[in-house]
N, C-alpha and C positions, 0 to 999 in steps of 0.2 A: 284684321284685313279680310277674314272670311265673312265677318258681319257686313262689311261694306260691299263686298261682292254680292252677297245675298240680297241686300237692299237694292243695289243697282239692278240686279236681275228682276226683282219684283217691279221696280219702277218701269223698266223697259217692256215687261210682258203683260202688265195689267192694262185694261182698256182705258182707264181714266186719263193718264198722261198723254195717250195718243191723240186726244182731242183738246184737253184742257190747256196744254202748253201752246199749241198752235193758235187756239182761241185767244189766249192771253196776248200773244204777239200780234195777232191780226187786229183785235179790238184796240189795243194800244196805238198801233200805227194808224189805223183807219180813223179813229176818233180824233187823234192828234192832227191828222191831215185835214179833217173836216173843220175843226176849230180854227186852224191856221188859215183856211180858205175864207172863212166868213168873219173872223174877228180881228184881222190886222188893222193897224191904225196908229196914229201918233200916241206915244207914251206906252205902247204895249211892249211886252217882253217876248220877242219872237221864239226864243228857245223854250220858254215856259209854255207858250201856246202849243208849240209842236209836240211837247211832251205831256200835254194835258190828258192824253188818252190813258195815262196811268191811273187816273181816278176810277175808271171802269175796269181797266185791264188787270188791276190788282185782285179783283174778285175771283176770277178763275185760278189765279196763283194761290190764293188763300184756300180755295176748295181743294185743289190738288194736294197741298201740304196737309190739310186735315185728313183727307182720305188715305194718305200714306200711313197714318197711324190708326185712325178710328176704323178704317175698313177692315183691319185685321181683328179688331175687337168685335165688330159686328158679325164676323164669320167664325170667330173663335180660333182663327189661324194664329193668333198671337201666342197661344199655348204651344203650338209647334215651334214657332220662332224662339220662344224663351226656353224651350226644352233643348233645342239645338245650340243656343247661345244663352246660357244662364245669366251672363253679365248684362243686366238691364240698362246700365249706363252706356255700355258699348253698343247695344241695339239702338238706343235713342240717338247716340252720336252718329251711328252709321246712317240712320234714316235722315238725320239733319244734313249730313254731308251729301248724300245722294240727291236729295231734293234741292239743296243749295246749288249744286253743279248744274242740274237740269234747268232750274229757273234762271241761273246766270246766263246760260246759253240762249234761252228763249228771250230773256230781257235784253241781252246785247243785240240780237237781231231786231227786236222791236224798236229799241231806242235809235239804232243806226238808221233804220228805215224811216222813222218819224222825222229825224233831223234832215235826212236827204230829201224826203218828199217836200218838206217845208222850205228847202233850200237855205237852211241855216248853216253858216260857215262853221265847219268842225274844227278849224285850226285856232279859233279864238279860245283863250284860257278859260273864261267863265263858261262858255258853251261846253267845252270839254269837261269841266267840273260838273256841270248840270247833267250831262249825259252819263258820265261814270257814276255820279251820285244817284241817278234814277235807277240804274242797274242795281246798285247796292240797296236802294230802297226796296225794290221788289224782292231781292233775296232776303232782306230782313223781315219783310212781311211774311214770307214763306216760313221763316224760322219762328216768328211769333205765332203763326197758325199751328205749326207743328207742336209747340209747347202747350198751347191751349188744348189741342186734341189729345195729347198725352194725359192732361189733367182731367178733361171732361169725358173722354172716351166715346161718347155718342156723336155721330157725324152731324146730325142736325143741330144739336145743342152747341157743338164746337164752332160750326160755321156761323151760327147766330151770334155767339160771343165775339168772334173775330170781326165780323162785319159791323157789329155794334161798336166795338172799340175803334174801328176805323172811321165809320161814317156818322156816328151819333154826336161826338164832340163838336164837329164843325156846325152841325145843325143847332146844337145848344148855344154855340157862340153867337149865332144870329139872333137868338131869343133872349140873351142876357143883356139887360140895359146898362150894367156897370162896365165901363171901359176897362177898368183894372182887372175885373174877373174875365172879361173877354180875352185880354192879352194873356192872362194866366192859362186859360184853356188852350189858346193857340200855341203857347210855348210848351205845354205839357202833353198834349194829345198826340198819339202816334202819327196820324196822317198829316195834320196841320204842321206839326214841327218837322216831320221827316221830309215833306215835299218842299220845304224852304230851300233845299239843296238845288232845286230847279231854277231858282231865280238868278238872273244875270244882270238885271238893272235895278236901280233904286234899292240897293241892299240896306241902306241906312233906315229904310222905312219898314223893314221886316220885324215882326215880333221877336224873332230869334235868328241868329246867323245860320248860313247854309250848313256848315259842317256841325255846328252845335245842334241844330235841329235833327240832323241825321243821327247824332249821338243820342238824342232822346229816344228815337225809335230803336236804336241798338240796345239801350237800357231796357226798354219794354220787352224786346225779343229775348235778351239774356234772362230777365226775370221770369218770363214765360217758360223758357226751357228749364230753368232751375226748378220752378214749382212743378212742372210736368215730370221732370226726372225724379224728384223726391217722391211724388205720388205714385209714379210707376214702380219705384222700388218698394214703397210701403204697403201697397195694396195687392191682394191676390188677383189673379186673372180668371 
């Protein structure tokens, strides 16, 4: 419990979260509103359009989660943290919990604003699933980033790895001529699979189901935290 209190205090008092979380919420809602205003039409998915700001809004979320870990390594404050709390697994768990709660709150505001601005009815089951799933998506992206940061330690390197994992596979999908390989990339990449949870129409045409896609991202996040936790315990600081 003391580890969680300490990490929550760091998150509240460091300057990064003071602008990264509002930036993530603003970018998500603003971009979603812009896309909804210019792209509506027959055959479109209104909820997915309204929530499309997540494509860009996830970037500051990833940066925030990386800095929650790598920032201490760059300033050597991690030594003080681990001296006060020698249990490294507890430290990583506390960081993950604090970041997840903060991102959950910001993502909830952003998703609600996006749907309200686009005037998408919130009472419909698929829309509710898309909204809740998008909040979960951003939390999982934060946890994925946290694990990568624990493994890589360097801020720039960790941010590069996370953004590459998120944005590179969709680009590769467009370049691959083989439809089977395209579908495989869409089903296995963190962003493409995870954002399937936003779809509310034509679900039979998706490469992967909404909840199954979110499960793929959850698997990536769990693996990232596991590897980060193992390396955090195995290496000196």
